[in-house]
C-alpha positions in Angstrom: 78.1 116.8 94.3 77.5 116.9 98.0 79.5 118.4 100.9 80.5 114.8 102.3 81.3 114.1 98.3 83.7 117.8 98.1 85.3 116.5 101.5 85.9 113.0 100.4 87.6 114.4 97.2 89.7 117.0 98.6 90.8 114.2 101.1 91.9 112.0 98.1 93.6 114.8 95.9 95.7 116.1 98.8 97.2 112.5 99.5 97.6 112.0 96.0 99.5 115.6 95.3 101.1 116.8 98.1 101.7 113.1 100.3 104.8 113.8 102.7 105.0 109.9 102.0 106.2 110.5 98.6 110.0 110.3 98.6 112.5 108.0 98.7 113.9 106.3 102.4 117.6 106.8 103.4 118.8 103.1 103.6 114.9 101.0 103.7 115.2 97.9 105.3 112.7 96.4 102.9 111.5 97.8 99.6 109.1 96.1 97.0 107.3 96.5 93.8 104.0 97.3 92.7 102.7 97.3 89.1 99.0 96.9 87.8 100.2 96.5 83.9 96.8 96.7 82.7 96.4 100.7 84.2 100.0 101.7 84.6 99.8 102.2 88.2 103.8 101.7 89.4 105.0 102.0 93.0 107.9 101.0 94.7 106.8 100.8 98.7 110.0 101.4 101.4 109.9 100.6 104.7 112.5 100.9 107.0 112.2 98.3 109.9 113.0 97.7 113.6 112.9 94.5 114.4 109.1 93.9 113.6 108.1 97.7 113.9 107.6 99.4 111.1 109.3 102.7 111.9 108.9 104.8 108.5 106.9 104.1 105.2 107.3 105.6 102.0 107.1 105.2 98.2 107.9 106.7 94.7 106.0 105.7 91.6 103.2 107.2 89.8 99.1 106.4 88.7 96.0 107.8 89.5 94.7 109.6 92.1 93.3 106.6 93.8 96.3 104.0 93.6 98.3 107.2 95.0 96.1 108.3 97.3 95.7 104.8 99.0 99.4 104.6 98.9 99.9 107.4 100.8 97.1 106.7 103.7 98.6 103.3 103.4 102.1 104.6 104.7 100.4 107.3 107.3 98.4 104.1 109.1 101.7 101.7 109.3 104.0 103.7 110.8 104.8 102.4 114.1 102.9 99.2 113.7 104.2 95.8 113.8 103.9 93.7 111.3 101.5 91.8 112.9 99.2 94.7 113.0 99.9 96.3 109.5 98.3 92.7 108.2 95.4 93.2 110.3 95.2 97.0 108.8 95.8 95.0 105.6 93.3 92.5 105.4 90.6 95.0 107.0 91.1 97.3 104.1 90.7 94.6 101.5 88.0 93.6 103.5 85.9 96.7 102.8 86.5 97.4 99.7 85.1 93.8 99.0 82.5 95.3 101.0 82.3 93.1 103.7 81.4 94.6 107.0 84.4 95.5 109.2 85.2 98.6 111.4 86.1 100.8 109.5 87.7 103.6 112.3 90.9 102.0 112.6 91.5 102.4 108.6 91.9 106.4 109.4 91.4 108.3 105.9 91.9 105.4 104.1 88.0 104.4 104.9 87.3 106.7 102.1 88.2 104.4 99.7 85.4 102.7 100.3 83.3 103.5 97.7 85.7 102.2 95.2 83.9 99.2 95.7 81.2 100.8 93.3 83.8 100.9 90.3 85.1 97.2 89.8 87.8 98.9 87.3 89.5 100.9 90.1 89.5 98.6 92.9 93.1 97.5 91.4 94.1 100.6 92.2 93.2 101.0 95.3 94.3 97.7 96.8 98.0 98.1 94.6 99.6 99.1 97.8 97.7 96.9 100.6 98.7 94.3 98.2 102.7 95.4 98.2 102.4 95.4 101.7 101.0 92.3 102.7 103.6 90.7 99.7 106.7 92.7 102.3 105.2 90.8 105.1 
């Protein structure tokens, strides 16, 4: 495995195993379940809003390393963003997964998941949280 692939794997596993975003929020403003019955990935995304701004984001649930890491990375990205900015990030992430040409810099650690697009069975895992956020907003 190349050093870059090893680094990517370490970042994914760090988000999967030690995410500070895996917790219940006290009095979330919005909460939405995302579930993929085909593989069993299951999350509940919780947001604390201040008007249109996402003050905090967290999740609970279980699933594969890809779904859980993707959710953790997304939570990191959307904190402090307004709904419009968060939806732009959702669009960029979905475009990236579908191999469209996008500027990846705004996606932070989540750009590591770009390679998931080469594994069709894993695409829904990576998209679960992002589609759940899109539904909430």
